[in-house]
N, C-alpha and C positions, 0 to 999 in steps of 0.2 A: 683874655688870650685867645688867640685865633690859632687853628690848626692847618697844617699844610702837607703836601708830600712833594718831594723834589726827586727827580730821577738822573741818574748818571750811569753810564756803562762803566762797569768796574775795569775794564781794561784801558779807559781814559781817565776816569777819577773815581778810586774806590773808597769805600768806607775806611779802611786801614790808612788810606793817604789822608782822608779828612781828620781821622784821629791824631795823626802825627803833627797836625797844625795847632794842637792844644787850644787853650782858652781863647786866644787871639782869633782864632778861626781862620777862614779863607774866603776869598771872593767867590761867589757863585757866578761864573762867567759864562758866555757863550750862548745865552738865551736869545733865540731869534724868531720867536713867535709872539705876535702881539698880544695874545690872551695870556700867554705865561708872563710877559713882561707886566701887564696890568696886575697880575697876582703878586709878582714881586714888588710892585709899587704899593700894595695894600698891606705887605707885611710890616709889622711892628716890632721894635726891639723888645725881646723877651717871648715872642711867639715861637711855637715848636713845630718842627716838621719831621715827618718820616723820611729816612734816607732810604731810597730804593734803588737797587741794583736792576737796571733795565738790560734787555737783550740776553746777557749773560747772568744766569741765576734767576731773575725776575722774581725778586723778593725784598721785602722790607727788611733791612739789616740794622738799623739804629735809629736814633732820635737825634736831631740837630737843633740848635736854638739859633735864632736871629740875634746877632750881636751888634750888627749896624744895618740901619734901614737903607733904602735904595739910594744909589748915586750912580754916576756914569760908568758904563762898562768900558775899562781902558783896553779891552780887546776889540772894540768896535771900531769901524772905519771912522774917519773924521766926519762929524756932522751927523752920524746915525744916532737914532734916539734910544740905543738900548741901555739897559740899568742893570746893576748887580746888587745883592745884598751880601753881607759877610756872615758865614755860617759857622758855628762851632760845635764840634761833636760833643754830645751829653751823655749818651748811654747806649750800648750795643744791645740788640734784641737777645735776650737769652736763647729764644728759639726763632729764627728767621721766619717771617710770614710770607709764604709763596703766593705767587698769583694764583695758582690753582686752588689754594686754601681760601683766598678771598672770593674767588668765583664760586666755590662750594658752600659758602656762607650766606644763605637767603637774606639776612639782615643787611648785607652789604651789597645788594644787587644794584643800587643807585649810586654807588661811590664813583667818583670822577675817574678813579683808576681803571673801571670797567667801561664807563660810558665814553670817555675821552681819552682812550689808551695811549694815544700818541703825545699828548701834552705833558711837557716836562716839568711843569710847575702847577700844582692843583690844590683847591682848597679840599679840606677834610672836615667833615661836621664832627661836633662833640661826641655824638653816639658812636660814629665810625672810629674816632681816635680811641675810645675807651674800648671798643670791641677789638680792635687790631692789637692794642696794647695788651689785652687779656690773652688774645690767641698767641702773642709772642712771648708770654710768661712774665709780664711786668705790669705794674700798676700805671694807669694812664695819668 
């Protein structure tokens, strides 16, 4: 299993909205960065991702699971090569993990969230996953 982090502005698509989609999940649309697209294309069914509220809150608020691997983004202009995955909410973080907390943890200094802060879809290492889960009060 691989781990990821996906970002969404909560005023556009929030954790609560993701939760309402249930086990079927929802398309992760609107990715328009080629590196983020490549990350979407590497995601496999069953992989997990942190759901991160960007701009407002700036915190990991939950965990989602990839329930369908990449396929064409229906919101893309005809002929554009963008893709989506389907994500289903799995578990809310008992204690949201803020960007400030990530920055304050020396063991997370190389996390993509800090090095590639604008990237909306990012890989997360096994060690980063375990540590952020621990910081959020859950088992990884």
